[in-house]
C-alpha positions in Angstrom: 112.6 265.3 186.5 108.8 266.2 186.8 107.8 263.0 187.9 109.4 263.4 190.8 109.7 266.7 191.9 106.4 267.0 190.5 105.2 271.2 188.1 106.1 273.0 191.0 109.7 271.5 190.8 110.1 273.0 187.2 112.5 275.5 186.3 113.4 276.3 182.7 117.1 276.4 184.1 116.6 272.8 185.7 114.9 271.2 182.4 117.6 272.9 180.2 120.4 271.2 182.7 118.6 267.8 182.6 118.6 268.0 178.4 122.2 269.8 178.4 120.1 272.5 176.0 120.9 276.0 176.3 117.7 278.1 177.1 118.5 279.6 173.5 117.5 276.0 172.4 115.0 275.4 174.6 112.9 278.5 173.1 113.7 277.1 169.2 111.0 274.0 170.5 108.9 275.4 172.9 107.4 279.0 173.6 108.1 278.2 177.2 107.1 275.9 180.4 103.1 275.7 179.7 104.0 274.7 176.1 106.4 271.8 177.4 104.6 270.8 180.2 101.2 270.2 177.3 104.0 268.9 175.0 105.3 266.2 177.9 101.2 265.3 178.1 100.3 265.0 174.6 103.9 262.6 174.3 102.5 260.5 177.4 99.1 260.4 175.9 100.4 259.0 172.1 102.7 256.9 174.1 99.0 255.3 176.0 97.2 255.6 172.7 100.1 253.3 170.5 99.7 251.1 174.2 95.7 250.8 174.0 95.4 250.3 169.5 98.1 247.9 169.7 96.6 245.8 172.2 93.1 246.0 170.7 94.6 244.3 167.7 96.4 242.0 170.1 93.7 239.1 168.4 91.7 238.2 171.0 88.7 236.0 171.5 86.4 237.3 174.1 85.9 241.0 175.1 87.0 240.2 178.3 90.8 239.1 177.0 90.4 242.6 175.0 89.9 244.5 177.9 92.5 243.2 179.8 95.4 243.7 176.9 93.8 247.3 176.6 94.3 247.8 180.6 97.7 245.8 181.0 99.4 247.6 178.4 98.4 250.8 179.8 99.3 249.6 183.7 102.6 248.6 182.6 102.9 252.2 180.6 102.0 254.1 183.2 102.6 252.5 186.7 106.1 250.6 185.6 107.1 254.1 184.8 106.3 255.9 187.6 107.2 259.3 186.4 104.6 258.9 183.2 102.2 257.8 185.1 102.5 261.3 187.1 102.3 263.1 184.0 99.2 261.4 183.0 97.4 261.9 185.5 98.5 263.8 188.6 101.1 267.2 187.6 99.1 269.9 186.8 95.8 269.1 188.0 95.5 273.1 188.8 96.6 273.9 185.6 93.3 275.0 183.6 95.2 274.4 180.4 96.4 270.5 180.9 92.7 270.1 182.4 91.4 270.9 179.5 93.6 268.7 177.2 93.1 266.3 179.5 89.5 265.9 178.6 90.4 266.2 175.4 92.1 263.1 175.6 90.3 261.0 177.3 87.3 262.3 175.0 89.8 260.4 172.2 90.9 257.4 174.0 86.7 256.8 174.8 86.3 257.7 170.6 89.2 254.7 170.1 86.8 252.0 172.6 83.5 253.3 170.6 84.8 253.0 167.3 86.3 249.1 168.6 83.6 248.6 170.7 83.0 245.4 168.6 86.1 244.1 169.8 86.3 245.8 173.3 82.8 245.2 174.5 81.4 243.0 172.3 78.6 245.7 171.5 77.3 247.5 167.9 79.4 250.9 167.8 76.4 252.5 166.4 74.6 251.5 169.9 73.7 254.4 171.7 74.7 253.1 174.9 78.5 252.8 173.8 79.5 255.9 174.0 78.4 255.7 177.5 80.1 252.4 177.9 83.5 253.7 177.0 82.8 257.1 178.9 82.3 255.0 182.4 85.2 252.6 181.3 87.5 254.8 180.5 86.9 257.2 183.7 87.2 254.1 186.1 90.3 253.0 184.8 91.2 256.5 185.3 90.4 256.7 188.6 91.4 253.2 189.3 94.8 253.8 188.0 95.2 257.3 189.8 94.5 255.5 193.1 96.9 252.9 192.3 99.7 255.5 191.3 99.3 257.2 194.7 99.1 253.9 197.0 95.5 254.8 198.0 94.5 251.1 196.5 97.0 248.3 197.7 95.0 246.2 195.3 98.1 244.9 192.3 96.7 246.0 189.6 96.1 242.7 187.5 93.3 242.3 190.6 91.9 246.1 189.8 91.9 245.1 186.1 90.2 241.6 187.2 87.4 243.5 188.7 87.0 246.2 186.3 86.8 243.2 183.2 84.2 241.7 185.5 82.1 245.4 185.4 82.3 245.4 182.0 81.7 241.7 181.2 79.1 241.0 183.5 77.5 243.9 184.9 77.5 246.0 181.4 75.5 243.5 179.6 73.1 243.0 182.3 72.2 246.9 182.6 72.1 246.9 179.0 69.5 243.8 179.1 67.2 245.9 181.4 67.6 249.0 179.5 65.9 247.1 176.3 63.2 245.5 178.4 60.3 247.6 179.4 59.8 248.0 183.0 57.8 245.9 184.6 55.4 246.6 187.2 
């Protein structure tokens, strides 16, 4: 419903009809529509986090394979069911509480990538550059995802994954090398 009609089309009556509940039962679980929206966003975030962690835990021989598994699992979850994707990334953009919640969720994803950076990026989790890299990866993947979801990008998701992976497995190590080397004049 929300992933089809969006937040503006959301009504208490519509939610209750769709779920086969009376308003009384709705209010036993949620304080109102705002709490319902937040709970829905949290549910999609939990599913996404579980997909990320499962992908990282899948045996891979290279960071590139791990990154591919992470991206593929998130794409599958959020693009195969665009309603989930809309809840995750598109709906409620004008709602400050949901925006704050999205920021917290993104920080959680960044934390996972930072603490598991040895497997994901082949970097030391204590390296000061690692959280920056994790934030960059989450932000880049999020932007690509939004554009895939809205049709602004018509490139296949697997091709988008390969481009993101190439940036992170080739460009980032080079940038880190430059950072650790003194500049020459």
